[in-house]
N, C-alpha and C positions, 0 to 999 in steps of 0.2 A: 067414617073412615075415607074411604076414596070417594071422592066425587067425579071420578073419571076424568079429571083434568090432569094435562101434564104441566109440570111446573114450567114457566117460561125460561126459554135459554138464552144466555148471552150470545149475540152474534159473533161469528168467528172473527177474529183479527184477519184483515187482507193482507195478502203477500205481495211484494214488491213494491214500486215507488210510483207515486203519482206524475202527471205531466209536468206539474209546475216543478217538481223536484228534479226530474230529468233536465227540464229547461235550464235551471239555475246552476246545475253542475256542468251542463254545456257551455254556459256563458262564462263561467269561471274557468274552464278548461282552454276556452278561446283567448281569454285575457291572458293566461299564462304561456300559451303558444306564442301569442303576439310580442309579449315581453322577451321572449327567448329569441326569437327572430330580429328584432331591432338590436338586442345585445349582439348576435352572431353578424350583423351587417357592420357594426361599430368596430369589432375585433377585425373582420375582414378588411377595413379601410385603414386600419393602423398597421396591419400586417404588410399591406401593399406600400404605405408610406415608408415603412423602415425598409422595404427592399429598395425603393428609388433612393432613398438617402445612402444606403449601403453601395449602390452602383455609382452614384454621386461622387461617395468618398473615394472610391476605387479609380474613378476617372481623375481625380483631383490628385490623388498620390502618384498615378501613373505620369501626370504632366509635371508635377513638382520633380519626380526623378529624372526625367527626360531633360527637363531645364537644368537640375543641379550637376548633372554629368558633363554639361558643357563649360567650356573656359569663359572666364569674364569677358574676353574678347568677342568670342561668338554669341554671348549672351546681348552684347550691344547691338547686335544686327537688326536692322529694321524688320525682317519676317518673324525675328525671335523675340525681339523686345517686347511687343503686344500683338496679341491676335485674338480671334473669337472662332471657336469650333464646335461643332454639335457631334457628341459621341455618345451612342448607345441611347439617343434620346435625350442625353443630359447637355444643356448648352454650357460651353465652359469658354472663360476668357482669362488672360493673363497678362500681366503687366511686369516687366523686369525695370527696377530702378537701381541704376549705378550709383555705388559709394565709393569711398576711397580705396577700402581695402575689402568691401563685401558687395555682394548685390542682393536684393531684396527682391524676391518673387513673389507675387499674389496672385493666386488663383481663384476666381470667383465661379461659381457653379451655381446654375439655375435648374431647379427641378421642376417639371411638369406639376401642375396644380398644386403648387407650393407658393406662397406670396413672397416670402423673404429668401433671396439668395444666400449661400453659405461661402464664406471667405476664408480661404487657407493661405497662412503667410509663412515663408521660411527665408532664412539669411543663408547665402551661399558665400563661402569663402574664396576671394579670389587669389589664385596661385600664380 
């Protein structure tokens, strides 16, 4: 019957993770965080560009409004017909071209760190 021997026992399963598993989880976490950081950087650039374009549009609109309020005779004056100014970091230049019964006002705004300037054009009726 009994030989005095105890039956062999299975080793207990270890609890916790091995160092390899922890390292793999850490690398995956760092890759995910890196992706999030690069995405947030791109979003910040887009928001900054949108803000600069909004300021540029406001500067151009103010210039168009101020020139549109002048009479055609005043628009033809040398200081008004064409000029260049920098307003709020936005370089603006404008050109007034006289027609028979209208004047064409063209405002070009150059935004820092943007390759192509934006051109706004309007027609002013001469009264």
